[in-house]
C-alpha positions as CSV (number, residue, x, y, z in Angstrom):
1,M,4.3,-15.7,7.7
2,P,2.5,-12.2,8.1
3,A,4.0,-11.8,11.6
4,A,7.4,-12.4,10.1
5,I,6.8,-9.9,7.3
6,D,5.9,-7.3,9.9
7,T,9.2,-7.8,11.7
8,L,11.0,-6.7,8.5
9,F,10.0,-3.2,9.3
10,A,10.0,-3.4,13.1
11,K,13.6,-2.1,13.2
12,E,12.8,0.9,11.0
13,Q,13.3,3.3,13.9
14,D,16.7,1.7,14.8
15,L,17.9,1.9,11.2
16,S,16.8,5.6,11.0
17,T,18.6,6.4,14.3
18,H,21.8,4.6,13.2
19,L,21.7,6.3,9.8
20,R,21.1,9.7,11.4
21,D,24.1,9.1,13.6
22,V,26.2,8.2,10.6
23,G,25.2,11.5,8.9
24,I,26.2,13.5,12.0
25,L,29.5,11.7,12.2
26,L,30.2,12.5,8.5
27,L,29.5,16.2,9.3
28,D,31.9,16.0,12.3
29,I,34.7,14.7,10.2
30,S,34.2,17.0,7.2
31,D,37.0,19.3,8.3
32,S,39.4,16.3,8.7
33,V,40.0,15.9,5.0
34,K,42.9,18.3,5.2
35,D,46.4,16.8,4.7
36,K,47.8,17.1,8.2
37,L,45.9,16.3,11.4
38,S,47.2,17.0,14.8
39,K,47.4,13.9,17.1
40,K,44.3,15.1,19.0
41,D,42.4,15.6,15.7
42,A,43.5,12.2,14.4
43,D,42.4,10.5,17.6
44,E,39.0,12.2,17.4
45,V,38.6,11.2,13.8
46,K,39.6,7.6,14.7
47,D,37.0,7.5,17.4
48,A,34.4,8.9,15.0
49,M,35.2,6.2,12.4
50,I,35.0,3.5,15.1
51,T,31.5,4.8,16.0
52,L,30.5,5.0,12.4
53,S,31.6,1.4,11.8
54,M,29.6,0.3,14.8
55,N,26.5,2.0,13.5
56,C,27.1,0.3,10.1
57,D,27.5,-3.1,11.9
58,A,24.2,-2.6,13.7
59,M,22.4,-1.8,10.5
60,L,24.1,-4.7,8.6
61,E,22.9,-7.1,11.3
62,D,19.3,-5.8,10.9
63,V,19.5,-6.0,7.2
64,S,20.9,-9.6,7.3
65,N,18.1,-10.6,9.6
66,S,15.6,-9.2,7.2
67,E,17.2,-11.0,4.3
68,K,16.9,-14.3,6.2
69,I,13.1,-13.6,6.6
70,L,12.8,-12.8,2.9
71,K,14.5,-16.1,1.9
72,K,11.8,-18.0,3.7
73,I,9.0,-16.4,1.7
74,K,7.9,-18.3,-1.4
75,T,5.3,-15.9,-2.9
76,K,6.0,-13.2,-5.5
77,D,4.2,-10.4,-3.6
78,V,3.9,-9.9,0.1
79,S,1.5,-7.8,2.2
80,V,3.2,-5.3,4.3
81,K,1.3,-2.9,6.6
82,G,-1.7,-3.2,4.4
83,T,0.0,-2.7,1.1
84,T,1.4,-5.2,-1.4
85,A,5.2,-5.2,-2.1
86,D,7.1,-7.1,-4.7
87,L,9.4,-9.6,-3.0
88,A,12.1,-9.2,-5.6
89,S,12.0,-5.4,-5.1
90,L,12.3,-5.8,-1.3
91,K,15.3,-8.2,-1.8
92,K,17.0,-5.7,-4.1
93,H,16.5,-2.8,-1.6
94,F,18.0,-4.8,1.2
95,L,20.9,-5.9,-1.0
96,D,21.5,-2.2,-2.1
97,V,21.4,-1.1,1.5
98,K,23.8,-3.8,2.6
99,S,26.3,-3.0,-0.2
100,G,26.3,0.7,0.6
101,L,26.8,0.0,4.3
102,E,29.7,-2.3,3.6
103,R,31.4,0.3,1.4
104,L,30.8,3.0,4.0
105,K,32.3,0.8,6.7
106,Q,35.3,-0.1,4.6
107,N,35.9,3.6,3.8
108,A,35.6,4.5,7.5
109,K,38.3,2.0,8.2
110,D,40.6,3.4,5.5
111,F,39.9,7.1,6.2
112,L,42.9,8.1,8.3
113,T,45.4,6.2,6.2
114,A,44.0,7.2,2.8
115,K,46.3,9.3,0.5
116,N,43.3,11.3,-0.6
117,R,40.9,11.7,2.3
118,E,38.9,14.3,0.4
119,L,38.1,11.8,-2.3
120,L,37.3,9.0,0.2
121,F,35.1,11.4,2.1
122,Q,33.2,12.2,-1.1
123,E,32.7,8.4,-1.6
124,M,31.5,8.0,2.0
125,N,28.9,10.8,1.4
126,T,27.8,9.2,-1.8
127,D,27.4,5.8,0.0
128,Y,25.5,7.5,2.8
129,S,23.2,9.3,0.4
130,N,22.5,6.0,-1.5
131,V,21.7,4.1,1.7
132,L,19.5,6.9,2.8
133,G,17.7,7.0,-0.5
134,T,17.2,3.2,-0.7
135,L,16.0,3.0,2.9
136,T,13.6,5.9,2.3
137,E,12.2,4.2,-0.8
138,L,12.0,0.9,1.1
139,M,10.1,2.5,3.9
140,A,7.8,4.4,1.5
141,E,6.8,1.0,-0.1
142,S,6.0,-0.4,3.3
143,V,3.6,2.3,4.4
């Protein structure tokens, strides 16, 4: 099982890249919370939200694969990259990341049709920050 444990963190760089891309996309749409958008602006925001959703999907797939590995482990603690991690804590981290990504993806889907895009944008930033914090904590535990 040690090789399987190591694969939990093999996608760390991919997750970081996708999350960085999500952060950039959020910055790109920050001016789009105003009430009226031109057709061109709306199309650009729509494309950004599609890209954001695709990044969320990629991260959700990685997290789901990691959860499958964790389900196979029958011990309380696991050794990861020379340190010991509590299995329950790892599972909670992955669940928190998954929940945040699902909310972020849903909000991206609803962004253009939302009555209050500014509030939805704030929620997206909160979800992004929560995912970033949880992933950072998870990776810190694995070092």
